[in-house]
GUDO-720355 format. One record per residue (C-alpha): chain; residue in three letters; residue number from 0; x, y, z. Coordinates in steps of 0.05 Angstrom, whole numbers, plus 5000, padded with zeros to 4 digits. Example, Ala and Ser with C-alpha at 12.3 -4.5 7.8 and 13.67 -1.06 7.14 Angstrom:
% residues 2
chain res n X Y Z
A ALA 0 5246 4910 5156
A SER 1 5273 4979 5143
***
This chain:
% residues 337
chain res n X Y Z
A MET 0 4349 4658 4814
A SER 1 4384 4623 4871
A PHE 2 4460 4618 4878
A LYS 3 4504 4569 4915
A TYR 4 4545 4625 4947
A LYS 5 4541 4699 4959
A VAL 6 4600 4748 4965
A LEU 7 4597 4820 4989
A MET 8 4639 4872 4953
A THR 9 4647 4929 5003
A ASP 10 4679 4979 4955
A TYR 11 4722 4985 4893
A ALA 12 4765 5037 4858
A TRP 13 4754 5019 4785
A PRO 14 4699 5030 4733
A SER 15 4661 4964 4744
A VAL 16 4663 4898 4780
A GLU 17 4650 4855 4718
A PRO 18 4716 4817 4723
A GLU 19 4699 4797 4795
A ARG 20 4628 4780 4776
A GLN 21 4651 4736 4719
A VAL 22 4702 4698 4761
A LEU 23 4651 4686 4817
A ALA 24 4597 4666 4767
A GLU 25 4640 4606 4749
A ILE 26 4626 4577 4818
A ASP 27 4553 4597 4819
A THR 28 4564 4658 4864
A GLU 29 4524 4722 4868
A LEU 30 4565 4786 4878
A ILE 31 4529 4835 4924
A VAL 32 4558 4906 4917
A ALA 33 4549 4953 4976
A GLN 34 4517 5019 4958
A THR 35 4530 5067 5016
A GLY 36 4596 5041 5043
A THR 37 4575 5049 5115
A GLU 38 4591 5000 5171
A ALA 39 4516 4993 5184
A GLU 40 4505 4971 5112
A PHE 41 4563 4922 5115
A ILE 42 4536 4892 5180
A ASP 43 4467 4883 5149
A LEU 44 4494 4850 5085
A ALA 45 4548 4809 5121
A SER 46 4497 4762 5152
A GLN 47 4477 4739 5082
A VAL 48 4545 4723 5052
A ASP 49 4596 4667 5048
A GLY 50 4654 4713 5031
A ILE 51 4675 4787 5030
A LEU 52 4717 4825 4980
A THR 53 4743 4893 5002
A THR 54 4788 4947 4975
A TRP 55 4795 5006 5023
A ALA 56 4732 5002 5065
A GLN 57 4740 4984 5138
A VAL 58 4720 4912 5152
A THR 59 4714 4920 5226
A ALA 60 4705 4869 5282
A ALA 61 4631 4886 5283
A VAL 62 4624 4870 5209
A ILE 63 4663 4805 5215
A LYS 64 4623 4782 5275
A ALA 65 4559 4794 5236
A ALA 66 4584 4750 5179
A HIS 67 4566 4686 5215
A ARG 68 4573 4641 5154
A CYS 69 4632 4677 5121
A LYS 70 4692 4632 5104
A VAL 71 4738 4682 5072
A ILE 72 4754 4756 5068
A GLY 73 4793 4776 5006
A ARG 74 4832 4841 5003
A CYS 75 4836 4873 4934
A GLY 76 4907 4895 4945
A ILE 77 4967 4882 4989
A GLY 78 4959 4919 5055
A LEU 79 4913 4894 5109
A ASP 80 4904 4954 5154
A ASN 81 4830 4960 5136
A ILE 82 4814 4889 5158
A ASP 83 4809 4865 5230
A VAL 84 4851 4804 5216
A ASP 85 4854 4783 5289
A THR 86 4778 4779 5294
A ALA 87 4775 4740 5229
A THR 88 4827 4691 5254
A THR 89 4791 4682 5321
A LEU 90 4727 4665 5284
A GLY 91 4760 4616 5236
A ILE 92 4757 4660 5174
A ALA 93 4814 4657 5123
A VAL 94 4840 4725 5099
A THR 95 4873 4731 5031
A ASN 96 4908 4786 4993
A VAL 97 4944 4797 4926
A PRO 98 5017 4806 4946
A ALA 99 5044 4810 4875
A TYR 100 4995 4865 4855
A CYS 101 5021 4930 4824
A VAL 102 5094 4918 4840
A ASP 103 5116 4949 4774
A GLU 104 5067 5006 4779
A VAL 105 5084 5027 4851
A SER 106 5159 5021 4842
A ASP 107 5154 5061 4777
A HIS 108 5112 5114 4812
A ALA 109 5161 5120 4870
A MET 110 5217 5130 4820
A ALA 111 5175 5182 4783
A LEU 112 5165 5221 4848
A LEU 113 5238 5215 4865
A LEU 114 5259 5241 4797
A ALA 115 5208 5297 4800
A CYS 116 5237 5318 4868
A ALA 117 5308 5312 4844
A ARG 118 5298 5350 4778
A ARG 119 5245 5399 4805
A THR 120 5200 5385 4746
A PRO 121 5135 5411 4779
A VAL 122 5170 5476 4798
A PHE 123 5197 5487 4728
A ASP 124 5130 5470 4697
A ARG 125 5094 5521 4740
A ARG 126 5146 5575 4725
A VAL 127 5146 5565 4649
A LYS 128 5070 5565 4646
A SER 129 5069 5631 4686
A GLY 130 5119 5663 4637
A ASN 131 5183 5654 4678
A TRP 132 5242 5622 4641
A ILE 133 5282 5615 4705
A ARG 134 5328 5556 4720
A ASP 135 5352 5574 4790
A VAL 136 5321 5533 4847
A VAL 137 5333 5525 4922
A PRO 138 5363 5480 4945
A PRO 139 5409 5474 4883
A MET 140 5401 5411 4841
A ARG 141 5454 5358 4847
A ARG 142 5474 5301 4801
A LEU 143 5433 5239 4818
A ARG 144 5489 5190 4806
A GLY 145 5528 5176 4869
A GLN 146 5472 5196 4917
A LYS 147 5440 5147 4966
A LEU 148 5369 5120 4965
A GLY 149 5343 5092 5031
A ILE 150 5288 5040 5024
A ILE 151 5243 5027 5084
A GLY 152 5214 4957 5075
A PHE 153 5244 4907 5027
A GLY 154 5187 4864 5004
A ARG 155 5167 4856 4931
A ILE 156 5161 4930 4917
A GLY 157 5223 4949 4955
A LYS 158 5262 4896 4916
A ALA 159 5232 4921 4851
A ILE 160 5253 4993 4860
A ALA 161 5326 4975 4876
A PRO 162 5349 4958 4805
A LYS 163 5310 5017 4776
A ALA 164 5345 5064 4824
A LYS 165 5412 5032 4811
A ALA 166 5403 5045 4737
A PHE 167 5406 5119 4754
A GLY 168 5470 5109 4794
A LEU 169 5440 5111 4863
A GLU 170 5471 5072 4920
A ILE 171 5418 5031 4957
A LEU 172 5411 5028 5033
A VAL 173 5356 4984 5063
A TYR 174 5322 4985 5130
A SER 175 5280 4923 5139
A PRO 176 5286 4880 5202
A ARG 177 5273 4814 5166
A VAL 178 5322 4821 5108
A SER 179 5377 4769 5111
A ASP 180 5449 4781 5091
A GLN 181 5440 4731 5035
A VAL 182 5381 4770 5005
A ALA 183 5418 4836 5013
A GLN 184 5480 4808 4978
A ALA 185 5439 4779 4922
A GLN 186 5403 4845 4911
A GLY 187 5467 4887 4915
A VAL 188 5441 4930 4972
A THR 189 5469 4950 5040
A VAL 190 5426 4935 5102
A VAL 191 5431 4989 5155
A ASP 192 5395 5006 5220
A PHE 193 5341 5060 5220
A PRO 194 5384 5118 5247
A GLU 195 5438 5105 5195
A LEU 196 5387 5103 5139
A LEU 197 5359 5170 5162
A ALA 198 5427 5202 5168
A GLU 199 5458 5176 5104
A SER 200 5402 5177 5053
A ASP 201 5391 5232 5002
A PHE 202 5323 5202 4985
A ILE 203 5280 5157 5028
A THR 204 5224 5116 4997
A ILE 205 5174 5078 5040
A HIS 206 5151 5008 5020
A ALA 207 5129 4979 5087
A PRO 208 5059 4959 5110
A LEU 209 5022 5001 5162
A THR 210 5028 4963 5228
A ASP 211 5034 4981 5301
A GLU 212 5110 4982 5291
A THR 213 5109 5027 5229
A GLU 214 5053 5076 5247
A GLY 215 5085 5144 5256
A LEU 216 5154 5115 5241
A LEU 217 5175 5180 5208
A ASP 218 5162 5229 5265
A GLU 219 5197 5292 5289
A LYS 220 5256 5253 5317
A ALA 221 5265 5218 5250
A PHE 222 5261 5281 5208
A ARG 223 5312 5316 5252
A GLN 224 5362 5260 5236
A MET 225 5355 5269 5161
A LYS 226 5398 5312 5116
A PRO 227 5370 5382 5101
A THR 228 5378 5365 5027
A ALA 229 5339 5299 5033
A TYR 230 5271 5280 5005
A VAL 231 5220 5230 5030
A ILE 232 5176 5191 4982
A ASN 233 5113 5154 5006
A THR 234 5073 5107 4962
A ALA 235 5057 5058 5018
A ARG 236 5010 5082 5073
A GLY 237 4998 5153 5097
A GLY 238 4999 5134 5171
A ILE 239 5073 5115 5168
A ILE 240 5089 5190 5167
A GLU 241 5067 5238 5222
A THR 242 5040 5294 5178
A GLY 243 5047 5349 5230
A ALA 244 5121 5331 5239
A LEU 245 5130 5329 5163
A HIS 246 5100 5398 5156
A THR 247 5147 5426 5208
A ALA 248 5207 5391 5176
A LEU 249 5190 5421 5108
A THR 250 5175 5491 5132
A GLU 251 5235 5496 5179
A GLY 252 5285 5465 5130
A TRP 253 5300 5400 5165
A ILE 254 5290 5365 5098
A ALA 255 5284 5391 5027
A GLY 256 5218 5362 5003
A ALA 257 5170 5304 4996
A GLY 258 5132 5264 4944
A LEU 259 5067 5237 4971
A ASP 260 5018 5189 4939
A VAL 261 4983 5170 5004
A PHE 262 4956 5206 5065
A PRO 263 4925 5184 5132
A GLU 264 4858 5214 5112
A GLU 265 4841 5207 5038
A PRO 266 4827 5253 5006
A PRO 267 4860 5303 5053
A ARG 268 4818 5361 5078
A SER 269 4820 5424 5036
A ASP 270 4853 5461 5093
A GLU 271 4909 5410 5101
A PRO 272 4973 5452 5111
A LEU 273 5016 5406 5069
A LEU 274 4974 5423 5008
A GLU 275 5000 5494 5010
A LEU 276 5074 5476 5006
A ASP 277 5112 5482 4941
A ASN 278 5164 5431 4963
A VAL 279 5112 5375 4966
A ILE 280 5092 5337 4903
A TRP 281 5023 5303 4909
A THR 282 4988 5248 4871
A PRO 283 4919 5220 4891
A HIS 284 4936 5149 4915
A ALA 285 4948 5133 4842
A ALA 286 5013 5093 4846
A PHE 287 4976 5027 4836
A VAL 288 4940 5049 4773
A SER 289 4948 5017 4705
A GLU 290 4895 4982 4664
A GLU 291 4935 4917 4667
A ALA 292 4947 4919 4742
A ILE 293 4875 4934 4759
A TYR 294 4847 4879 4716
A ASP 295 4897 4829 4745
A LEU 296 4879 4852 4815
A GLU 297 4804 4843 4805
A VAL 298 4811 4774 4776
A THR 299 4863 4749 4825
A ALA 300 4826 4774 4887
A ALA 301 4761 4743 4864
A ARG 302 4796 4677 4847
A GLU 303 4826 4674 4917
A VAL 304 4756 4679 4947
A ALA 305 4730 4628 4898
A ARG 306 4785 4579 4917
A VAL 307 4767 4581 4990
A LEU 308 4693 4574 4977
A THR 309 4705 4513 4934
A GLY 310 4753 4480 4983
A GLN 311 4818 4497 4948
A MET 312 4878 4527 4981
A PRO 313 4887 4601 4960
A GLU 314 4954 4625 4937
A SER 315 4961 4676 4993
A VAL 316 4932 4665 5063
A VAL 317 4955 4723 5107
A ASN 318 4932 4689 5171
A PRO 319 4959 4618 5161
A GLU 320 4949 4602 5234
A VAL 321 4875 4598 5220
A LEU 322 4887 4533 5182
A ASN 323 4902 4498 5247
A SER 324 4843 4529 5284
A PRO 325 4789 4482 5309
A VAL 326 4737 4534 5288
A LEU 327 4763 4541 5216
A ARG 328 4701 4551 5174
A ALA 329 4731 4527 5109
A ARG 330 4742 4457 5136
A GLU 331 4769 4431 5070
A LEU 332 4830 4476 5077
A ALA 333 4850 4442 5142
A VAL 334 4853 4376 5106
A ILE 335 4895 4398 5046
A LYS 336 4941 4449 5080
***
């Protein structure tokens, strides 16, 4: 059976790709699912396809250059650190993502980690199960109301967590270079610079993308500026925190604890020192997970690719400058932009 288009699915983190397959079937497209997940396999398959869908696999410059007829690369998610967007733009390939994906789930998960840190629920759980009915913890627990939550990054998820945190009586500080005074006033938050956020926050939650500017943002210098009673929550990207510096901060008492859903290398190695610490709460990059969110993600990501292949403007082009490129491969988009 011949198809009008072919799309490569590099990887996925859900039980099946039937939602993607059904969406693409509507435009007579074959979905080719990679089997090994290696760059060599991607390069081999890329030469056959008109589009690429990717979740966490690295879509490198070599893969993109091999995709000589590819018009679109669709990210099944929000962040773009696994796609060489610059190479795609240079070659005239549109890159899409799903920016509204899992906003409720991730903001809920960040609050869950914050509350677990604040109320020491994992510690109490372990103690009770081991036969110890002991309530004393170090550092002592404090009332949540009246404490300060610092939010790094104030996009959709950062904005979503603010009202949830305020419902618990937390005061909201925001560090995000592109937040206007009007947005801050409308959201009822206070915009501060990075040093002030570090010094004033009792909890810090990260909701920024991984970029050259944010990689290693929370390093030794940053942790030394935080309160010894403060906690850091990361449901964004592992590379935003320098893990060696975090380990030192936690073992030497610069900060009180951490709640981590992401890590630079996933899963972390079994000998990762942070895994041994009782003042770190871990979840396995699960903040995005809900049946509803995953289904919406699969369908939306596939529809974005389908739109480009059929000459329609997608809802989210992350490299809009490509629309003005003389080498734009989806020529119809240049006409309707």
